C-alpha positions in Angstrom: 13.5 -60.6 33.6 9.9 -61.8 33.1 8.5 -63.0 29.9 7.1 -59.6 29.0 10.5 -58.0 29.1 9.2 -55.2 31.3 11.5 -55.7 34.3 14.6 -53.7 33.3 15.7 -52.4 36.7 18.9 -54.0 37.8 17.9 -53.5 41.4 14.6 -55.4 41.1 16.3 -58.7 42.1 17.1 -59.8 38.5 20.7 -61.1 38.8 21.1 -61.3 35.0 20.6 -57.7 34.2 23.7 -55.6 34.7 22.8 -52.3 33.1 20.2 -50.3 31.3 20.6 -47.5 28.8 19.9 -43.8 29.9 16.4 -43.9 28.3 15.5 -47.2 29.9 14.7 -49.1 26.7 17.6 -51.6 26.6 18.7 -54.1 29.3 22.2 -55.5 29.2 22.9 -58.9 30.6 26.1 -59.7 32.6 27.6 -62.5 30.6 29.6 -61.5 27.5 28.8 -63.3 24.3 31.9 -62.2 22.4 35.1 -60.3 22.7 37.3 -58.6 20.1 40.4 -56.6 20.2 38.6 -53.3 21.0 35.3 -54.2 22.5 33.3 -56.7 24.5 29.8 -57.8 23.3 26.9 -58.7 25.5 23.4 -59.9 24.8 20.8 -57.3 25.6 17.0 -56.9 25.2 14.9 -54.1 23.9 12.1 -54.0 26.5 10.0 -51.6 24.4 9.5 -53.8 21.4 10.6 -57.1 22.8 13.7 -58.1 20.7 17.2 -59.4 21.5 20.0 -57.0 20.5 23.8 -56.8 20.9 25.3 -54.3 23.4 29.0 -53.6 22.7 31.3 -51.7 25.1 34.6 -50.1 24.2 36.6 -49.3 27.3 39.1 -46.4 27.4 41.1 -48.2 30.0 41.6 -51.5 28.2 42.3 -49.7 24.9 44.6 -47.1 26.6 42.6 -44.2 25.2 42.9 -40.6 26.3 39.8 -38.5 26.7 40.3 -36.9 23.3 40.7 -40.4 21.7 37.6 -41.7 23.5 35.6 -38.8 22.1 37.0 -39.4 18.6 36.1 -43.1 18.8 32.6 -42.2 19.9 32.2 -39.9 17.0 33.4 -42.7 14.6 31.0 -45.2 16.0 28.0 -42.8 15.9 28.4 -42.6 12.1 26.9 -46.1 12.1 23.6 -44.6 13.2 23.3 -42.9 9.9 23.8 -46.1 7.8 20.8 -47.9 6.4 21.4 -50.8 4.1 20.2 -54.5 4.2 23.8 -55.7 4.2 25.1 -53.4 6.9 24.5 -54.1 10.6 21.8 -51.8 12.0 22.9 -49.5 14.8 20.1 -48.5 17.2 21.9 -46.4 19.9 25.4 -45.1 20.7 26.5 -43.0 23.6 29.6 -42.2 25.6 29.6 -43.0 29.3 31.9 -40.4 30.8 31.6 -41.8 34.4 32.9 -45.2 33.4 35.0 -44.0 30.5 33.5 -46.2 27.9 31.3 -46.2 24.8 28.1 -48.2 24.4 26.7 -49.3 21.1 23.4 -51.1 20.6 23.1 -53.1 17.3 21.3 -56.0 15.7 22.1 -59.4 17.2 22.9 -62.3 14.8 22.5 -65.6 16.6 24.3 -67.6 13.9 27.6 -65.7 14.7 30.1 -64.4 12.3 30.9 -65.7 8.8 34.1 -67.4 9.9 32.3 -69.4 12.6 29.5 -70.2 10.3 31.8 -71.4 7.5 33.7 -73.6 9.8 30.5 -75.2 11.0 29.4 -75.9 7.4 32.5 -77.2 5.6 30.8 -78.6 2.5 29.6 -75.4 1.1 28.7 -75.2 -2.6 30.3 -72.5 -4.7 26.8 -71.2 -5.5 26.3 -70.5 -1.8 29.7 -68.7 -1.6 28.6 -66.5 -4.6 25.4 -65.6 -2.8 27.4 -64.6 0.3 29.9 -62.6 -1.8 27.3 -60.6 -3.6 25.7 -59.5 -0.3 29.1 -58.4 1.0 29.8 -56.5 -2.2 26.4 -54.8 -2.0 27.3 -53.6 1.5 30.7 -52.3 0.3 29.1 -50.7 -2.7 26.8 -48.8 -0.4 29.6 -47.7 1.9 32.0 -46.7 -0.9 29.2 -44.8 -2.7 28.6 -42.5 0.2 29.7 -38.8 0.1 32.3 -38.9 1.4 33.0 -42.6 0.9 33.2 -44.8 3.9 36.1 -47.3 4.1 35.7 -50.2 6.6 39.4 -50.7 6.8 39.3 -53.9 8.8 37.0 -56.2 6.8 37.4 -59.8 7.8 35.2 -62.9 7.9 34.8 -62.5 11.7 33.4 -59.0 11.2 30.7 -60.2 8.8 27.6 -61.6 10.4 25.1 -64.3 9.3 21.5 -65.1 9.8 21.6 -68.9 9.3 17.8 -69.2 8.8 17.7 -66.8 5.8 21.3 -66.7 4.6 21.3 -63.0 5.3 24.8 -61.5 5.4 25.7 -58.1 7.0 28.9 -56.2 7.5 29.6 -55.1 11.1 32.2 -53.5 13.3 32.2 -50.2 11.4 33.3 -46.8 12.8 36.5 -48.0 14.6 38.9 -46.0 12.4 40.5 -44.3 15.3 41.3 -47.7 16.9 42.6 -49.4 13.9 46.3 -50.5 14.3 48.6 -50.1 11.4 47.6 -53.5 10.0 47.9 -52.4 6.4 50.7 -49.9 6.8 53.5 -52.3 5.7 51.3 -54.3 3.4 50.5 -54.0 -0.3 52.0 -50.6 -0.5 49.1 -48.9 1.4 51.5 -47.4 4.0 48.7 -46.3 6.2 46.6 -44.8 3.4 43.0 -46.2 3.8 40.9 -46.0 0.7 38.2 -48.2 -0.7 40.8 -50.4 -2.5 41.8 -51.7 1.0 38.3 -53.1 1.4 38.4 -54.8 -2.0 41.6 -56.5 -1.1 40.1 -57.6 2.2 37.0 -58.9 0.4 39.3 -61.0 -1.8 40.8 -62.6 1.4 37.3 -63.3 2.7 36.5 -65.1 -0.6 39.7 -67.1 -0.4 38.9 -68.0 3.2 35.4 -69.1 2.3 36.7 -71.4 -0.4 39.9 -72.8 1.1 38.8 -72.8 4.8 42.1 -71.2 5.7 41.8 -68.3 8.2 43.1 -65.1 6.5 43.4 -61.7 8.1 45.0 -58.6 6.7 48.1 -58.9 8.9 48.6 -62.6 8.2 48.0 -63.0 4.4 51.5 -63.3 3.0 50.8 -66.8 1.8 47.6 -65.9 -0.2 49.2 -66.7 -3.6 49.7 -70.3 -2.5 46.1 -70.5 -1.3 44.9 -68.9 -4.5 46.6 -71.7 -6.5 44.5 -74.2 -4.5 41.2 -72.8 -5.8 40.0 -75.4 -8.2 37.3 -73.4 -10.0 39.1 -71.3 -12.6 36.5 -68.5 -12.7 36.6 -68.2 -8.9 40.4 -68.1 -9.0 40.3 -65.4 -11.6 37.7 -63.4 -9.8 39.7 -63.5 -6.5 42.9 -62.6 -8.2 41.3 -59.3 -9.5 40.5 -58.4 -5.9 44.1 -59.2 -4.7 45.9 -57.3 -7.5 47.8 -54.1 -7.1 45.7 -51.2 -5.6 45.6 -49.2 -8.8 44.3 -52.2 -10.8 41.6 -53.4 -8.3 38.1 -53.1 -9.5 35.5 -51.3 -7.4 32.7 -53.2 -5.5 30.3 -52.0 -8.2 32.4 -53.4 -11.0 32.8 -56.7 -9.1 29.1 -57.1 -8.8 28.9 -56.9 -12.6 31.7 -59.5 -13.1 31.0 -62.6 -15.2 31.7 -64.7 -12.2 28.2 -63.9 -10.9 26.5 -63.7 -14.3 27.6 -67.1 -15.8 25.7 -70.2 -14.7 28.0 -73.1 -14.1 28.0 -76.5 -12.6 28.4 -76.1 -8.8 31.6 -77.5 -7.3 32.4 -78.1 -3.7 34.0 -75.2 -2.0 35.4 -77.0 0.9 39.2 -76.8 1.5 41.7 -79.6 1.1 42.1 -79.8 4.8 38.5 -79.3 5.9 38.9 -81.9 8.6 41.5 -79.9 10.6 40.4 -78.3 13.8 40.4 -74.5 14.3 43.9 -74.2 15.8 45.4 -76.4 13.1 43.8 -74.3 10.3 44.9 -71.1 11.9 48.5 -72.4 12.2 48.5 -73.5 8.6 47.2 -70.1 7.5 49.8 -68.3 9.5 52.8 -70.3 8.3 54.0 -68.5 5.3 57.3 -70.4 5.4 55.9 -73.9 4.7 56.1 -73.5 0.9 52.4 -74.3 0.5 52.8 -77.7 2.3 49.9 -78.5 4.7 50.3 -80.5 7.8 48.6 -81.0 11.1 50.5 -79.4 14.0 49.3 -82.4 16.1 51.1 -84.8 13.6 54.3 -82.8 13.9 54.1 -82.9 17.7 53.4 -86.6 17.9 55.6 -88.0 15.2 58.5 -85.4 15.3 58.1 -84.9 11.6 59.1 -81.2 11.2 58.4 -81.1 7.5 58.2 -78.2 5.2 61.7 -76.7 6.0 62.2 -74.0 3.5 65.9 -73.7 4.1 66.0 -70.3 5.7 63.5 -68.7 3.4 60.9 -68.1 6.2 59.7 -64.6 6.6 58.9 -65.2 10.3 61.2 -67.0 12.7 59.9 -70.3 14.0 58.1 -69.9 17.3 57.5 -66.2 16.6 54.2 -64.8 15.4 52.6 -61.4 15.4 49.1 -61.1 16.7 46.6 -58.3 17.3 47.9 -56.9 20.6 51.2 -58.9 21.1 54.0 -60.5 19.1 54.8 -63.8 20.7 58.4 -65.2 20.7 59.2 -68.6 22.3 62.7 -69.8 23.2 63.5 -72.9 25.3 66.2 -75.1 26.8 65.8 -78.8 27.5 66.5 -79.9 31.1 65.6 -83.4 32.4 63.2 -84.1 29.6 61.3 -80.9 30.1 61.4 -77.6 28.1 62.2 -74.5 30.1 60.7 -71.7 28.1 61.1 -67.9 28.0 58.1 -66.3 26.3 58.5 -62.7 25.3 55.3 -60.8 24.6 55.9 -57.6 22.8 53.0 -55.2 22.6 51.9 -54.2 19.1 52.2 -50.4 19.0 49.6 -48.2 17.3 50.5 -45.2 15.1 52.0 -42.4 17.1 53.0 -44.7 20.0 56.7 -44.9 21.0 56.7 -47.0 24.1 56.4 -50.8 23.5 55.0 -53.0 26.2 57.2 -56.0 26.9 56.4 -59.1 29.1 58.9 -61.9 29.8 57.3 -65.0 31.2 59.2 -68.1 32.2 57.5 -71.5 32.5 58.3 -75.2 32.3 56.5 -77.3 29.6 56.2 -81.0 30.0 55.3 -82.6 26.7 53.8 -85.6 28.5 51.2 -83.5 30.3 51.0 -80.0 28.8 49.5 -78.8 25.6 50.0 -75.6 23.6 46.3 -74.8 23.7 46.1 -75.2 27.5 49.1 -73.0 28.0 47.6 -70.3 25.7 44.4 -70.5 27.6 46.2 -69.8 30.9 48.0 -66.9 29.3 44.8 -65.6 27.9 43.2 -65.6 31.4 46.2 -64.0 33.0 46.8 -61.2 30.5 43.3 -60.9 29.0 44.3 -61.9 25.5 41.9 -61.5 22.6 40.6 -64.7 21.0 42.8 -64.1 18.0 45.9 -63.6 20.1 45.1 -66.7 22.1 45.1 -68.7 18.9 48.2 -67.1 17.6 50.0 -67.7 20.9 49.1 -71.4 20.7 50.2 -71.5 17.0 53.6 -70.0 17.8 54.2 -72.5 20.5 53.1 -75.5 18.4 55.4 -74.4 15.6 58.3 -74.2 18.0 57.5 -77.6 19.5 57.2 -79.1 16.1 60.7 -77.9 15.3 62.1 -78.8 18.7 60.7 -82.3 18.8 61.4 -82.9 15.1 65.1 -82.0 15.7 65.2 -84.5 18.6 63.7 -87.2 16.5 66.3 -86.7 13.9 69.3 -86.8 16.3 
């Protein structure tokens, strides 16, 4: 594409452009810039006004959607075109491609990434900055919940909130995927599949807790939030988050939270970095997912290298060691030791969605050599082979690290 942005025909010799929209205004580039459970995101360009945008594609094939389900998803996503608020991602175009059985969505592009990525890059974040982010998220929720009928996001997480690093602007994204949402909340907090605005308030509380503690928290992996809440040093912040994470009938609305004294009272700013801010991403994810560690924090690398299993709760774990549930799969590792190497059987069970009866099962055998192999490299290979989402790749590595920590720790104690 030339500097003017006028060349938008994929057949004009421009190898970067993969597709244009039916009206010829938007050009999609080939290389994806992000991938989630339901969709793949590409960088695109509006050749009419000369701005970068994001082009998301939801495939019926990869999401196992029938024609009726695909139409329903398209209808959900098109509701985003009607939303207009400074803290909600702006949607420009949305259309269903019947020939390729996919849905295309054009939205704003935020070059600073999502809030989780941004927070991990800036570990020493003042509580005053966290408040500023929180107020913008709440304003977006207040707008959605105040619509008639009210709009519930249903899957609010730090990786679905986007940041403009130059201005500090925060916007909620990934709306309109209600048909695709798995039963993440069905067995949690008594919601049992009932999605109302209180679900978003609880999820907002988890986002706040993640911003302050630097521990990744998602709706399906938040059983250890009371321990993390106890780590919050600022008393007012701890009280504010506790209100969001209370029982559904006692949770305040987004409007009530915006009027909370937490925002009105001026106080001395305190660092909001977590106690283990030096941990790398996989270590933090592992710590956040391990609800059986009794609040103890440890590096998985330390456990692997020293054999110190640590944190054994004496059978009180809610999830078996080496078994973690991700977005699309539940990962379960088992192994036997032969000639100094671990011979593994990995079982990947597909996470079923409401109404599904058949569960996908994959059994993979492999040999793991602790001298040369790593959990992250193995998870990366599995990700490429089975097209795992980024979250599932991290969870797969975390499950293997936990199993290895236990296995090598047991050998060290023999």
